[in-house]
C-alpha positions in Angstrom: 265.8 12.6 185.3 265.7 16.4 185.3 265.9 16.5 181.5 262.9 14.2 181.2 260.9 16.4 183.6 261.8 19.6 181.7 260.8 18.0 178.3 257.5 16.9 179.9 256.8 20.3 181.3 257.5 22.1 178.0 255.2 19.7 176.1 252.5 20.2 178.7 252.8 23.9 178.6 252.7 24.0 174.8 249.7 21.7 174.6 247.8 23.6 177.2 248.5 26.9 175.4 247.0 25.5 172.2 244.0 24.1 174.1 243.3 27.5 175.6 243.6 29.2 172.2 241.2 26.7 170.7 238.7 27.0 173.4 238.8 30.8 173.3 238.1 30.7 169.6 241.5 32.3 168.7 242.6 29.2 166.8 239.9 27.8 164.5 240.4 25.4 161.6 239.4 28.1 159.0 242.3 30.3 160.1 244.8 27.4 160.4 244.2 25.6 157.2 245.5 26.9 153.8 243.0 28.5 151.5 242.0 26.2 148.6 239.9 26.7 145.5 236.9 24.7 146.5 234.8 25.5 143.4 237.6 24.5 141.1 238.1 21.1 142.8 234.3 20.5 142.8 233.8 21.4 139.1 232.2 18.8 136.9 233.8 20.0 133.6 237.3 21.1 132.6 236.4 24.7 131.6 234.7 25.5 134.9 237.7 24.0 136.8 240.2 26.0 134.7 238.2 29.2 135.0 237.8 29.0 138.8 241.4 28.0 139.3 243.4 29.8 136.7 241.0 32.5 135.4 240.7 31.2 131.8 240.4 28.2 129.5 242.5 29.2 126.5 245.0 26.3 126.5 248.0 26.3 124.2 249.4 22.8 123.5 253.1 22.9 124.1 256.0 20.4 123.7 257.5 22.1 126.8 254.8 20.3 129.0 255.4 16.6 129.0 253.0 14.3 130.8 254.4 10.8 131.7 251.8 8.3 132.6 251.7 4.5 132.6 250.1 3.0 129.5 248.0 0.7 131.6 246.9 1.1 135.2 245.7 -2.1 136.7 244.1 -0.2 139.6 242.6 3.3 139.0 242.8 4.0 142.8 246.5 4.9 142.5 247.9 6.1 139.2 251.3 7.8 139.2 251.6 10.9 137.0 254.8 12.9 136.3 254.7 16.3 134.7 257.9 17.8 133.4 257.8 21.4 132.1 260.3 23.8 130.6 258.1 26.8 130.3 260.0 29.9 131.5 258.4 31.6 134.5 256.0 28.8 135.4 253.7 29.8 138.3 251.7 26.6 138.7 251.0 23.1 137.4 247.5 21.7 137.4 246.5 18.1 136.6 243.0 17.3 135.2 241.5 13.9 134.5 238.9 14.2 131.8 236.7 11.1 132.8 236.6 11.7 136.5 233.4 13.0 138.1 235.3 16.1 139.3 238.0 17.0 136.7 240.7 18.8 138.7 242.9 16.2 140.4 245.8 18.4 141.7 247.2 21.9 141.7 250.8 22.9 142.6 251.8 26.6 143.0 255.5 26.9 142.2 258.1 29.3 143.6 260.9 30.6 141.5 263.2 28.1 143.1 260.9 25.1 142.4 261.9 22.2 140.4 260.7 21.9 136.8 258.6 18.7 137.5 256.0 17.2 139.8 255.1 13.7 140.6 251.7 12.9 142.1 249.3 10.0 142.4 245.7 10.4 141.3 242.5 8.4 141.3 241.0 7.6 137.9 237.5 6.4 137.3 238.2 4.8 133.9 240.4 5.1 130.9 241.0 8.8 130.4 243.2 11.6 129.2 245.3 13.3 131.8 245.9 17.0 131.0 248.7 19.0 132.7 248.2 22.8 132.6 251.2 25.1 133.3 250.4 28.8 134.0 253.2 31.1 133.1 253.1 34.8 132.3 249.3 34.9 132.2 249.1 32.1 129.6 248.1 28.5 129.9 250.2 25.8 128.3 249.1 22.1 128.2 250.4 18.6 127.7 248.4 15.4 127.5 248.9 11.8 128.4 246.5 8.8 128.2 246.0 6.0 130.8 244.0 2.8 130.2 242.5 1.8 133.5 241.5 -1.9 133.9 240.0 -1.6 137.4 238.2 1.6 138.3 239.2 3.5 141.4 237.0 6.6 141.5 233.4 5.3 141.6 233.8 2.9 138.8 
């Protein structure tokens, strides 16, 4: 019985501390949430998204960036995308969907210990190219895949 009481008291103390910090303005959502590139994710064209996110648009097509997509997606609301990359010193992997209203679908910042691939699910408005952009050493490398969407999932 004492252990349950101690656990309850710890939880109550922790939650009341957080509540006091929030009410005092010490803990606001802006300071808690990670910074994210809002302009890049709201961009209506690929060049603006790439410039806002990665600082340039000069893509070099590379066989070291492989985009694996399903040939046909029956539902565009959930399309699984895999990006495998072998570019040395990769800093980030970004995924763009060319026919979506906002082009940038995902961005992953990589650490030196990160794996050489990512798997994500994106929404696709209609049949489209999926472009993966890998930033490494100040250069941008790209790979492309194509998905035929039979039922739109992003406003279509």
